[in-house]
ZAVEXMAR-452884 format. One record per atom (N, C-alpha, C, O): x, y, z. Coordinates in steps of 0.2 Angstrom, whole numbers, always signed. Example, Ala and Ser with C-alpha at 12.3 -4.5 7.8 and 13.67 -1.06 7.14 Angstrom:
ZAVEXMAR-452884
<site <+66; -28; +39>>,
<site <+62; -22; +39>>,
<site <+66; -16; +39>>,
<site <+71; -17; +42>>,
<site <+64; -11; +35>>,
<site <+68; -5; +36>>,
<site <+64; +0; +39>>,
<site <+67; +6; +40>>,
//
This chain:
ZAVEXMAR-452884
<site <-12; -222; -138>>,
<site <-6; -218; -136>>,
<site <-8; -212; -132>>,
<site <-4; -210; -128>>,
<site <-13; -208; -134>>,
<site <-15; -202; -130>>,
<site <-16; -203; -123>>,
<site <-14; -200; -119>>,
<site <-20; -209; -122>>,
<site <-22; -211; -115>>,
<site <-15; -212; -111>>,
<site <-15; -211; -105>>,
<site <-11; -216; -114>>,
<site <-4; -217; -111>>,
<site <+0; -211; -109>>,
<site <+2; -211; -103>>,
<site <+0; -206; -113>>,
<site <+3; -200; -112>>,
<site <+0; -196; -106>>,
<site <+3; -193; -102>>,
<site <-7; -196; -106>>,
<site <-11; -193; -101>>,
<site <-9; -196; -94>>,
<site <-8; -192; -89>>,
<site <-9; -203; -94>>,
<site <-7; -206; -88>>,
<site <+0; -204; -86>>,
<site <+1; -203; -80>>,
<site <+5; -204; -90>>,
<site <+12; -202; -88>>,
<site <+12; -195; -86>>,
<site <+16; -194; -81>>,
<site <+8; -191; -89>>,
<site <+8; -184; -86>>,
<site <+6; -183; -79>>,
<site <+8; -180; -75>>,
<site <+0; -187; -78>>,
<site <-3; -187; -71>>,
<site <+2; -190; -66>>,
<site <+3; -187; -61>>,
<site <+5; -195; -68>>,
<site <+10; -198; -63>>,
<site <+16; -194; -62>>,
<site <+18; -193; -56>>,
<site <+19; -190; -67>>,
<site <+24; -186; -66>>,
<site <+22; -180; -62>>,
<site <+26; -178; -58>>,
<site <+16; -177; -63>>,
<site <+13; -172; -59>>,
<site <+13; -174; -52>>,
<site <+15; -170; -47>>,
<site <+10; -179; -51>>,
<site <+9; -182; -44>>,
<site <+16; -183; -40>>,
<site <+16; -181; -34>>,
<site <+21; -185; -44>>,
<site <+27; -186; -41>>,
<site <+31; -180; -39>>,
<site <+33; -179; -34>>,
<site <+30; -175; -44>>,
<site <+33; -168; -42>>,
<site <+29; -165; -37>>,
<site <+33; -162; -32>>,
<site <+23; -165; -36>>,
<site <+19; -162; -31>>,
<site <+21; -166; -24>>,
<site <+22; -162; -19>>,
<site <+22; -172; -24>>,
<site <+25; -175; -18>>,
<site <+32; -173; -16>>,
<site <+33; -172; -10>>,
<site <+36; -172; -21>>,
<site <+43; -170; -19>>,
<site <+43; -162; -17>>,
<site <+47; -160; -13>>,
<site <+38; -158; -20>>,
<site <+38; -151; -18>>,
<site <+34; -150; -11>>,
<site <+35; -144; -9>>,
<site <+30; -154; -9>>,
<site <+26; -153; -3>>,
<site <+30; -151; +3>>,
<site <+28; -146; +6>>,
<site <+36; -154; +5>>,
<site <+40; -152; +11>>,
<site <+42; -145; +10>>,
<site <+42; -141; +15>>,
<site <+45; -143; +4>>,
<site <+47; -137; +3>>,
<site <+42; -131; +3>>,
<site <+43; -126; +6>>,
<site <+36; -133; +1>>,
<site <+30; -128; +1>>,
<site <+28; -127; +8>>,
<site <+26; -122; +10>>,
<site <+28; -132; +12>>,
<site <+26; -132; +19>>,
<site <+31; -127; +23>>,
<site <+30; -123; +27>>,
<site <+38; -128; +21>>,
<site <+43; -124; +24>>,
<site <+42; -117; +22>>,
<site <+43; -112; +27>>,
<site <+41; -115; +16>>,
<site <+39; -108; +14>>,
<site <+33; -105; +17>>,
<site <+33; -99; +19>>,
<site <+28; -109; +18>>,
<site <+22; -107; +21>>,
<site <+24; -105; +29>>,
<site <+22; -100; +31>>,
<site <+27; -109; +32>>,
<site <+29; -107; +39>>,
<site <+34; -101; +39>>,
<site <+33; -97; +44>>,
<site <+38; -100; +34>>,
<site <+42; -94; +34>>,
<site <+38; -88; +33>>,
<site <+39; -83; +36>>,
<site <+33; -88; +29>>,
<site <+29; -82; +27>>,
<site <+25; -81; +33>>,
<site <+24; -75; +35>>,
<site <+22; -86; +36>>,
<site <+18; -84; +42>>,
<site <+22; -81; +48>>,
<site <+20; -77; +51>>,
<site <+28; -84; +49>>,
<site <+32; -81; +54>>,
<site <+34; -74; +52>>,
<site <+35; -70; +57>>,
<site <+36; -73; +46>>,
<site <+38; -66; +44>>,
<site <+32; -61; +45>>,
<site <+34; -55; +46>>,
<site <+26; -63; +45>>,
<site <+20; -58; +45>>,
<site <+18; -58; +52>>,
<site <+12; -55; +53>>,
<site <+21; -60; +57>>,
<site <+19; -59; +64>>,
<site <+24; -56; +68>>,
<site <+30; -55; +66>>,
<site <+23; -54; +74>>,
<site <+27; -51; +79>>,
<site <+31; -45; +76>>,
<site <+37; -46; +74>>,
<site <+28; -40; +75>>,
<site <+31; -33; +72>>,
<site <+32; -34; +64>>,
<site <+37; -30; +62>>,
<site <+29; -39; +61>>,
<site <+31; -40; +54>>,
<site <+26; -35; +50>>,
<site <+24; -30; +52>>,
<site <+24; -38; +44>>,
<site <+19; -34; +40>>,
<site <+13; -32; +43>>,
<site <+10; -27; +42>>,
<site <+10; -37; +47>>,
<site <+3; -35; +50>>,
<site <+4; -31; +56>>,
<site <-2; -28; +58>>,
<site <+10; -29; +59>>,
<site <+10; -25; +65>>,
<site <+16; -21; +65>>,
<site <+21; -22; +69>>,
<site <+17; -16; +61>>,
<site <+23; -12; +61>>,
<site <+23; -7; +67>>,
<site <+17; -5; +69>>,
<site <+28; -6; +69>>,
<site <+29; -1; +75>>,
<site <+35; +3; +75>>,
<site <+40; +0; +72>>,
<site <+35; +8; +78>>,
<site <+41; +12; +78>>,
<site <+47; +9; +82>>,
<site <+46; +6; +88>>,
<site <+53; +9; +79>>,
<site <+59; +6; +83>>,
<site <+64; +11; +82>>,
<site <+66; +13; +76>>,
<site <+67; +13; +87>>,
<site <+73; +17; +86>>,
<site <+71; +24; +84>>,
<site <+66; +27; +87>>,
<site <+74; +26; +78>>,
<site <+72; +33; +75>>,
<site <+67; +32; +69>>,
<site <+68; +36; +65>>,
<site <+63; +27; +69>>,
<site <+58; +26; +63>>,
<site <+52; +29; +65>>,
<site <+50; +30; +71>>,
<site <+48; +32; +60>>,
<site <+42; +35; +61>>,
<site <+37; +32; +55>>,
<site <+37; +35; +50>>,
<site <+34; +27; +56>>,
<site <+30; +24; +51>>,
<site <+24; +28; +49>>,
<site <+21; +32; +53>>,
<site <+23; +28; +43>>,
<site <+17; +32; +40>>,
<site <+15; +28; +33>>,
<site <+18; +23; +32>>,
<site <+10; +31; +30>>,
<site <+8; +28; +24>>,
<site <+5; +33; +19>>,
<site <+4; +39; +21>>,
<site <+4; +32; +13>>,
<site <+0; +36; +8>>,
<site <-4; +32; +4>>,
<site <-3; +26; +3>>,
<site <-10; +35; +2>>,
<site <-15; +32; -2>>,
<site <-17; +37; -7>>,
<site <-19; +43; -5>>,
<site <-18; +35; -13>>,
<site <-19; +40; -18>>,
<site <-26; +44; -17>>,
<site <-26; +50; -18>>,
<site <-31; +41; -15>>,
<site <-37; +44; -14>>,
<site <-39; +45; -6>>,
<site <-37; +40; -2>>,
<site <-41; +51; -4>>,
<site <-43; +52; +3>>,
<site <-48; +47; +5>>,
<site <-54; +47; +2>>,
<site <-47; +43; +10>>,
<site <-52; +38; +12>>,
<site <-58; +40; +16>>,
<site <-62; +36; +18>>,
<site <-58; +46; +19>>,
<site <-63; +49; +23>>,
<site <-61; +50; +30>>,
<site <-56; +47; +32>>,
<site <-64; +55; +33>>,
<site <-63; +57; +40>>,
<site <-63; +52; +45>>,
<site <-59; +51; +49>>,
<site <-69; +48; +44>>,
<site <-70; +42; +49>>,
<site <-64; +37; +49>>,
<site <-62; +35; +54>>,
<site <-62; +35; +43>>,
<site <-57; +31; +42>>,
<site <-50; +33; +44>>,
<site <-46; +30; +48>>,
<site <-49; +40; +43>>,
<site <-42; +43; +45>>,
<site <-42; +43; +53>>,
<site <-37; +42; +56>>,
<site <-48; +44; +56>>,
<site <-48; +45; +63>>,
<site <-47; +38; +66>>,
<site <-44; +37; +71>>,
<site <-50; +33; +63>>,
<site <-49; +26; +65>>,
<site <-42; +24; +65>>,
<site <-39; +20; +69>>,
<site <-39; +26; +59>>,
<site <-32; +24; +58>>,
<site <-27; +28; +63>>,
<site <-21; +26; +64>>,
<site <-29; +33; +66>>,
<site <-25; +37; +71>>,
<site <-27; +35; +78>>,
<site <-24; +38; +83>>,
<site <-31; +30; +80>>,
<site <-32; +28; +86>>,
<site <-25; +26; +90>>,
<site <-20; +25; +87>>,
<site <-26; +27; +97>>,
<site <-19; +26; +101>>,
<site <-16; +19; +99>>,
<site <-9; +19; +100>>,
<site <-19; +14; +97>>,
<site <-15; +8; +95>>,
<site <-12; +8; +89>>,
<site <-8; +3; +87>>,
<site <-13; +13; +85>>,
<site <-10; +13; +78>>,
<site <-3; +15; +78>>,
<site <-1; +19; +82>>,
<site <+1; +11; +74>>,
<site <+8; +13; +74>>,
<site <+10; +19; +70>>,
<site <+16; +21; +70>>,
<site <+5; +21; +66>>,
<site <+6; +26; +61>>,
<site <+7; +33; +64>>,
<site <+2; +35; +68>>,
<site <+11; +37; +62>>,
<site <+12; +44; +64>>,
<site <+11; +49; +59>>,
<site <+9; +55; +60>>,
<site <+12; +47; +52>>,
<site <+11; +52; +47>>,
<site <+7; +49; +41>>,
<site <+6; +43; +41>>,
<site <+4; +54; +37>>,
<site <+1; +51; +31>>,
<site <+3; +56; +25>>,
<site <+5; +62; +26>>,
<site <+4; +53; +19>>,
<site <+5; +57; +13>>,
<site <-1; +61; +11>>,
<site <-6; +58; +10>>,
<site <+1; +67; +10>>,
<site <-5; +72; +9>>,
<site <-4; +74; +1>>,
<site <+1; +78; +0>>,
<site <-8; +72; -3>>,
<site <-7; +73; -10>>,
<site <-10; +80; -12>>,
<site <-15; +82; -11>>,
<site <-5; +84; -15>>,
<site <-7; +90; -19>>,
<site <-10; +88; -25>>,
<site <-8; +84; -29>>,
<site <-15; +92; -28>>,
<site <-18; +91; -34>>,
<site <-12; +93; -39>>,
<site <-9; +99; -38>>,
<site <-11; +89; -44>>,
<site <-6; +91; -49>>,
<site <-8; +88; -56>>,
<site <-13; +84; -56>>,
<site <-5; +90; -61>>,
<site <-7; +87; -68>>,
<site <-6; +79; -68>>,
<site <-10; +77; -72>>,
<site <-2; +76; -65>>,
<site <-1; +69; -65>>,
<site <-5; +66; -59>>,
<site <-4; +60; -58>>,
<site <-8; +70; -55>>,
<site <-12; +67; -49>>,
<site <-18; +71; -49>>,
<site <-19; +76; -45>>,
<site <-23; +70; -53>>,
<site <-29; +74; -54>>,
<site <-34; +74; -48>>,
<site <-39; +78; -48>>,
<site <-34; +69; -44>>,
<site <-39; +68; -39>>,
<site <-37; +74; -33>>,
<site <-32; +74; -31>>,
<site <-43; +77; -32>>,
<site <-42; +83; -27>>,
<site <-45; +81; -20>>,
<site <-46; +85; -16>>,
<site <-46; +74; -19>>,
<site <-49; +72; -13>>,
<site <-45; +74; -6>>,
<site <-48; +75; -1>>,
<site <-39; +75; -6>>,
<site <-35; +77; -1>>,
<site <-35; +84; +1>>,
<site <-34; +87; +6>>,
<site <-37; +88; -4>>,
<site <-36; +95; -4>>,
<site <-42; +98; +1>>,
<site <-47; +95; +1>>,
<site <-40; +102; +6>>,
<site <-45; +105; +10>>,
<site <-45; +101; +17>>,
<site <-49; +102; +21>>,
<site <-41; +96; +17>>,
<site <-41; +91; +23>>,
<site <-35; +92; +28>>,
<site <-35; +89; +33>>,
<site <-31; +97; +26>>,
<site <-25; +98; +30>>,
<site <-26; +99; +38>>,
<site <-24; +96; +42>>,
<site <-31; +104; +39>>,
<site <-32; +106; +46>>,
<site <-36; +100; +49>>,
<site <-35; +99; +55>>,
<site <-40; +97; +46>>,
<site <-44; +91; +49>>,
<site <-39; +86; +51>>,
<site <-39; +83; +57>>,
<site <-34; +84; +47>>,
<site <-29; +79; +48>>,
<site <-24; +81; +54>>,
<site <-23; +77; +58>>,
<site <-22; +87; +54>>,
<site <-18; +89; +59>>,
<site <-21; +90; +66>>,
<site <-18; +88; +71>>,
<site <-28; +91; +66>>,
<site <-32; +91; +72>>,
<site <-33; +84; +75>>,
<site <-33; +83; +81>>,
<site <-33; +79; +70>>,
<site <-33; +72; +72>>,
<site <-26; +70; +75>>,
<site <-26; +65; +78>>,
<site <-21; +74; +74>>,
<site <-14; +72; +76>>,
<site <-10; +69; +71>>,
<site <-4; +66; +73>>,
<site <-12; +69; +65>>,
<site <-8; +66; +60>>,
<site <-2; +71; +58>>,
<site <-3; +77; +58>>,
<site <+4; +68; +57>>,
<site <+9; +72; +53>>,
<site <+8; +71; +46>>,
<site <+5; +66; +44>>,
<site <+11; +76; +42>>,
<site <+9; +76; +35>>,
<site <+16; +76; +31>>,
<site <+21; +79; +33>>,
<site <+16; +72; +26>>,
<site <+21; +72; +21>>,
<site <+18; +74; +14>>,
<site <+14; +71; +11>>,
<site <+20; +80; +12>>,
<site <+16; +83; +7>>,
<site <+19; +80; +0>>,
<site <+25; +80; -1>>,
<site <+15; +78; -4>>,
<site <+17; +74; -10>>,
<site <+14; +78; -16>>,
<site <+8; +79; -17>>,
<site <+18; +79; -21>>,
<site <+17; +82; -27>>,
<site <+19; +77; -33>>,
<site <+25; +76; -33>>,
<site <+14; +75; -37>>,
<site <+16; +70; -42>>,
<site <+17; +75; -48>>,
<site <+13; +77; -52>>,
<site <+24; +75; -50>>,
<site <+25; +80; -56>>,
<site <+24; +76; -62>>,
<site <+22; +70; -62>>,
<site <+26; +79; -68>>,
<site <+25; +76; -74>>,
<site <+29; +70; -75>>,
<site <+35; +69; -73>>,
<site <+26; +65; -77>>,
<site <+29; +58; -78>>,
<site <+32; +56; -85>>,
<site <+35; +51; -85>>,
<site <+30; +60; -90>>,
<site <+33; +59; -96>>,
<site <+35; +65; -99>>,
<site <+34; +70; -97>>,
<site <+39; +64; -104>>,
<site <+42; +70; -108>>,
<site <+39; +72; -114>>,
<site <+43; +74; -119>>,
<site <+33; +70; -115>>,
<site <+30; +70; -122>>,
<site <+26; +77; -123>>,
<site <+21; +77; -127>>,
<site <+27; +81; -118>>,
<site <+23; +88; -119>>,
<site <+19; +89; -113>>,
<site <+20; +87; -107>>,
<site <+14; +94; -114>>,
<site <+9; +96; -109>>,
<site <+4; +91; -108>>,
<site <+2; +87; -112>>,
<site <+2; +90; -101>>,
<site <-4; +86; -100>>,
<site <-10; +87; -104>>,
<site <-11; +93; -107>>,
<site <-14; +82; -105>>,
<site <-19; +82; -110>>,
<site <-25; +86; -108>>,
<site <-30; +87; -112>>,
<site <-25; +88; -102>>,
<site <-31; +93; -99>>,
<site <-29; +97; -94>>,
<site <-24; +96; -91>>,
<site <-32; +103; -93>>,
<site <-31; +108; -88>>,
<site <-33; +105; -81>>,
<site <-38; +102; -81>>,
<site <-30; +107; -76>>,
<site <-31; +105; -69>>,
<site <-33; +112; -66>>,
<site <-29; +116; -65>>,
<site <-39; +112; -63>>,
<site <-41; +117; -58>>,
<site <-37; +116; -52>>,
<site <-39; +112; -48>>,
<site <-33; +121; -50>>,
<site <-29; +120; -44>>,
<site <-33; +123; -38>>,
<site <-36; +128; -38>>,
<site <-34; +119; -33>>,
<site <-37; +121; -27>>,
<site <-32; +121; -21>>,
<site <-28; +116; -20>>,
<site <-32; +126; -17>>,
<site <-27; +127; -12>>,
<site <-31; +127; -5>>,
<site <-36; +129; -4>>,
<site <-27; +123; +0>>,
<site <-30; +123; +6>>,
<site <-26; +128; +10>>,
<site <-20; +127; +12>>,
<site <-29; +134; +12>>,
<site <-25; +139; +15>>,
<site <-26; +139; +23>>,
<site <-24; +143; +27>>,
<site <-29; +133; +25>>,
<site <-30; +133; +33>>,
<site <-23; +131; +36>>,
<site <-23; +131; +42>>,
//
C-alpha cells in the first residue's frame, strides 16, 4: 500500500509540474524583461528623479569612487550619523571625502526604535566638522 501511494504522489507531482511549466516560463520571461532596459539592473534619472542609495556601513573610499564613475546613475548617497540605534560610526568623518568625489548627501539619523526606555549602552558621538 505504501508503494502504491508513493507512485500516486510521484504521478500527481509530475502532472502538476507539467501543467505549471508554461506559466513558470512566462513568469521567467516577465522577470527577465523587467530587469533590463532601465529596470533594476540599470536605473537612470528620468524627468525630475535623482537616484541614490544608502548602505548601513561605509563601503570604503575606493568603492564609493567606483560607484561615482561617469557611467553611474547615482547622484547621492545616504550619510549615516552615529546614533543610539545606529552605532556604526564608519560614515563619520567621510563628508568632505564624499563631497569631493561629487556625491550629494542625504543625512540619515536613526532615532530610537522602541519605547522601552533608554538604549542599553552609551554611544560616543563623533562629529565631522569638515
